N, C-alpha and C positions, 0 to 999 in steps of 0.2 A: 425504640428502634423501628417498630411498625409505622409510626407516624412519619419518621424520616424517610422510609422507603416509599410511602404513599406520596409524600411531597415531591420526592425525586422523580417518581413515575409521572406525576402531573406535569412537571416542567419539561420532561423529556418529550412527552406527547405534544405539548404546546410548541416545542421547538420544531419537531418534525412536521407538524401539520400546518405551520405558518411559514410560508416560503421566505418572508422578509424578516423573520425573527432570528437574529444571530446571537442572542444573549445567553442561551441555555448553557453552553459549555464554559461560560465565564462564571456562572453562579452555582451550578449544581455540583454535587459530590461525585466527581469522576471515578473515584475509587469504588463507590457503590455500584456504579454502572459497569465498571470493569469486572467486578465480582458477579453481578447478575448475568452478564454475558458468558460466564464460565471460562474466563480467559486466564485465570491465575496460574495454571500449570502449563500454559502453552505460549504465552506472549509476554514480553517485557512490559511492565506497567509504564515505564518511562516512554516507550514507543507509543502506547495507547494514549497516555496523557498528552503528549505533544500532538498526536493526531487529532485529538478532540479540540485542543486549543486552536490549531490551525484551521480545522474544518469550520469552526465557528466564525472564522474571520473571512472565509471565502464568500464573497457577495453573490456571485452568479454560480449557483450550484443546483442544477435541475433536480437531482436525486439526492435528497438528504437522508433517505431511509437506510442506506447502506454505506459502508466504508470498507476499502481494501487497505490492509496494512502489510507491508513487507518488512520483516525484521532482519536486516543484514548484520546485526550483532551476533546472530547465530551462524553456525557452520552450514554449508550447503547440504550436508548429509542429514540435516534435521528439517522438519516442516517449518517454514518461516513465511508463508504466504497465507493470509487470513482474510476472508470476506465475512464481515460482521453485519448482521441485521440489527440495527440500532432500535428499530421500532418494536420488534418482538424479542429483542435481547437474546440472540443466539448466534452461534457461528454457523454460517452457511457452508463454507468450504475452508479446509486447511490443506496445504499442499507444499510439496517441494517446489523450489523455484531457483533458477540459475542466475548468476550474476555475470558481469562482463569479464572477458578473458584477462584484461589487464588490471582488473580490480583486486585480484588476489587468487590464491589457490582454493583452499577449502573455505576460507573466510575472506569476505570482501573488506578491504581496508584502505582502498584508494578510489577516488571518485572524480568524475570530470563531466563537463558540459561541452567539451570540444569534439568536433567531428574527427573521425578516424582515431579517437583515443582508445576505442574498444573497452571503455570503462562504463560502469553503471553511474547513474546520477541519483542523488538523494532528493528528498523534499516532496512537495505537493504537486500532484498532476490532476488533470481533469480527463476522464476517459472520453473518447470520441467515437468515431465511426468504425465499423468493422469492414473488412475487405478480404479477398483471397489473393495471396501473393506467393512469393517463392517459399515461404514457410507455411503455406496453407492458410487456414482461417486465422485471421489476426485482428488485433485491436489497436488502433492508433491512440497515441497519448499526447496531450498538450501540457507541457511543463508550465507551471504558474509562477516560477521563481526566477526572475532575471539574473543571469550570470551563474545560475546554479543548475537549472534544468530546462531553460526555455528554448534550447536548441533541439529538444526531443523530437519534434516532428521533422525538422531538417535532417537530423541524424538517423531518421527511420527507427527510432526507439519505440518498439511496439511489444504488446503481449502476444505470444504465439506458442504453439506446441513444439517440442523438440524431443527426439529419441534419446538424447543424452541426459534427460531429466527423468530419472527413475530410480527406485530403490536398488534395482539390480545393477545399474551402472555405478551407483555410489558404492555398493558393496565390492564391486570388482576393482574400482579405481581409487577408492578412498575419498572421493569427492564426486560431485556432479560434473558433467561437462560444462563448458562455459560459452556464453554467447558473445556477440560483438557489442554488448551493452544492454541488450533487451532482457527484461524479466521473463525468461522462457519457462513454460509449464509442461507437465507431462502431457503427451499427445492424447491419451485417452480421456482426459478431463478438461482439456483447454477450451474446447468449443462451448461446453456447458457453462464454464466459469465466465468466459468472455461475454456470452449472451446475457448473463446475470448482471454484469457490472458495466456494460457499454452505455454510451449515450448520456454522459453527464453525471457520473458519480465520482467521488473523491478517492484518489489513490495516494497514500503516503508511504514513501520509502524511507525507512529509518536506518541509521547506522551510528555507531559511536564515533562521531566525527565532530570535534570541538569547533573547527572552522565553519562547518555548516551551521551549527547552532548560533554562532556569532553573526553569520552573514544573512540568515533567513529573515527577510522583512515580514513575512507572514507571522512568524513566531515572535518577533521582537517589537512590532509596531502596535 
């Protein structure tokens, strides 16, 4: 077992330190990495597995050291936003996160790439630049999957803080408040998280949606 762990660590570091090497997640034992990052009790393995497969196929990814995964298979009353340091194998942040108003009540079960749908989108995104707008300090996202989330910038789907994302709101209402499609975070932690993941890291939004799994070219090519 020790030999397997050492081999896995060697290939992980090789992947992270070589910008043009996209073979790691196709060959290493993702289950071991999942366990070493301490994710077993907090994140769906299927979400992590798909995130690693897709991340390994994204050619232009400036920051390969971290990944953000949102697990919309969980209810909004649970922490389902995770920033994972793949280099040091640890969870940097875990947080509540809101989904779109028309994606569902406590659980998101409907997704869209359409403007004015007020729904969340699934799939792989590249984090982009920060700015200050009507929701305060925010992070723009570029959807990487045509027909699935590539209208994210046009729809103004961004990561921002919101007062309806808190444990107290969830306790009082039985769910978090909902956004117009943005993955909104608690106000008190949103800026720190945004600064950590901005400018070229991978975001994967997961949901139990068979249509997405069939349509995603990143996962299927």
